[in-house]
Wavefront OBJ file of the C-alpha trace (Angstrom):
o trace
v -96.976 140.974 120.543
v -97.608 139.289 123.887
v -99.927 136.353 122.515
v -97.122 134.312 121.767
v -95.335 134.955 125.089
v -95.277 132.197 127.773
v -97.128 133.486 131.030
v -95.941 132.961 134.336
v -96.963 133.919 137.854
v -94.983 135.528 140.822
v -95.801 135.128 144.111
v -94.081 137.090 147.079
v -92.914 135.387 150.419
v -91.520 137.110 153.434
v -89.836 133.693 154.353
v -88.483 131.551 151.438
v -87.715 128.567 153.688
v -91.130 128.606 155.070
v -92.619 128.888 151.739
v -90.515 126.123 150.278
v -91.757 123.783 152.976
v -95.316 124.718 152.476
v -95.242 124.021 148.700
v -93.341 120.786 149.252
v -95.277 119.324 152.259
v -98.547 120.363 151.725
v -98.911 120.892 147.593
v -96.262 118.026 146.955
v -94.375 120.507 144.728
v -90.583 120.729 144.396
v -88.811 123.769 142.772
v -87.027 122.779 139.249
v -84.549 125.559 140.012
v -83.541 127.947 142.568
v -81.525 131.198 142.987
v -80.688 133.687 145.593
v -84.217 134.961 146.827
v -86.391 132.937 144.609
v -88.023 129.304 143.970
v -89.001 128.533 140.316
v -91.672 125.726 140.177
v -93.055 124.275 136.596
v -96.811 122.328 136.548
v -98.099 120.498 133.694
v -98.918 123.883 131.361
v -97.286 126.737 133.212
v -94.811 127.782 135.655
v -94.670 130.269 138.735
v -92.030 131.462 141.030
v -92.040 132.693 144.701
v -89.570 135.487 145.480
v -88.443 137.145 148.653
v -90.338 140.362 149.250
v -90.710 142.964 151.879
v -94.335 143.958 150.682
v -97.400 142.101 151.715
v -99.511 139.594 149.500
v -102.611 141.288 148.235
v -104.530 138.327 149.209
v -107.963 139.330 148.491
v -108.402 137.576 145.216
v -107.085 134.781 143.653
v -103.482 135.252 142.865
v -102.942 131.916 141.030
v -104.961 128.670 140.393
v -105.009 125.107 138.992
v -107.559 123.309 136.941
v -107.934 119.914 138.065
v -110.181 116.910 136.901
v -111.861 116.020 140.256
v -111.962 118.867 142.672
v -113.501 116.554 145.439
v -110.763 114.265 145.202
v -107.923 116.958 145.146
v -109.584 119.107 148.151
v -109.730 115.814 150.164
v -105.887 115.134 149.436
v -104.671 118.640 150.262
v -106.806 118.299 153.496
v -105.048 115.340 154.489
v -101.841 117.167 153.965
v -102.935 119.967 156.349
v -104.218 122.468 153.785
v -107.072 124.552 155.219
v -109.657 125.882 152.684
v -111.525 129.198 152.859
v -115.072 129.281 153.316
v -117.353 131.818 151.896
v -120.964 132.895 152.104
v -121.280 135.873 149.895
v -124.086 136.846 147.469
v -123.400 134.622 144.444
v -120.302 132.712 146.247
v -121.278 130.134 149.012
v -118.682 127.170 149.512
v -120.122 123.992 150.880
v -117.271 121.896 152.479
v -114.862 124.420 151.035
v -116.129 124.062 147.374
v -118.388 126.461 145.537
v -120.450 126.336 142.601
v -119.697 128.926 140.115
v -122.311 129.608 137.406
v -121.222 130.839 134.030
v -117.832 130.239 132.245
v -116.187 130.767 129.190
v -118.100 128.822 126.498
v -115.132 126.859 125.542
v -114.577 125.522 129.285
v -118.343 124.593 129.747
v -121.487 125.963 131.628
v -119.818 126.872 135.080
v -116.877 125.796 137.337
v -116.619 124.446 140.904
v -113.775 126.226 143.064
v -112.105 126.109 146.252
v -109.568 128.477 147.504
v -106.890 128.203 150.260
v -103.728 130.529 151.429
v -100.277 129.458 151.417
v -97.830 130.115 154.284
v -97.274 133.509 153.215
v -100.900 134.628 152.878
v -101.196 134.336 149.130
v -104.791 133.040 147.988
v -104.604 130.082 145.663
v -107.473 128.363 144.160
v -108.581 125.106 142.287
v -111.082 124.701 139.973
v -112.950 122.129 137.787
v -115.027 123.268 135.046
v -118.662 121.838 134.679
v -119.373 120.538 131.452
v -122.814 120.182 130.015
l 1 2 3 4 5 6 7 8 9 10 11 12 13 14 15 16 17 18 19 20 21 22 23 24 25 26 27 28 29 30 31 32 33 34 35 36 37 38 39 40 41 42 43 44 45 46 47 48 49 50 51 52 53 54 55 56 57 58 59 60 61 62 63 64 65 66 67 68 69 70 71 72 73 74 75 76 77 78 79 80 81 82 83 84 85 86 87 88 89 90 91 92 93 94 95 96 97 98 99 100 101 102 103 104 105 106 107 108 109 110 111 112 113 114 115 116 117 118 119 120 121 122 123 124 125 126 127 128 129 130 131 132 133 134
């Protein structure tokens, strides 16, 4: 039933103008559509919306992510734009200069992944990843 449906992420925001500025200035993304209380963005193979919410972002796990070809270049470019990356030193997850090597992956995606995480202006935890192919 849902296997043929399009998937889209929804992210809460307390301040839509602040969120729009963050996604534009820091990530280089512009909404393709807007409505009262919401912004809709489209990327290469997916979409997401940011909506006004009185609730708080959960923020303890990755709420949305992008898969990139070159994580070092992407992290470097985002840092130039002012994005601050999370640093982790946990069992099984340690970042070095903002990037972690993660063992294991879905077989069709390779043998592992490299990942980096940052928060948007509203506290949502976002990630970027690059599959490690054998």
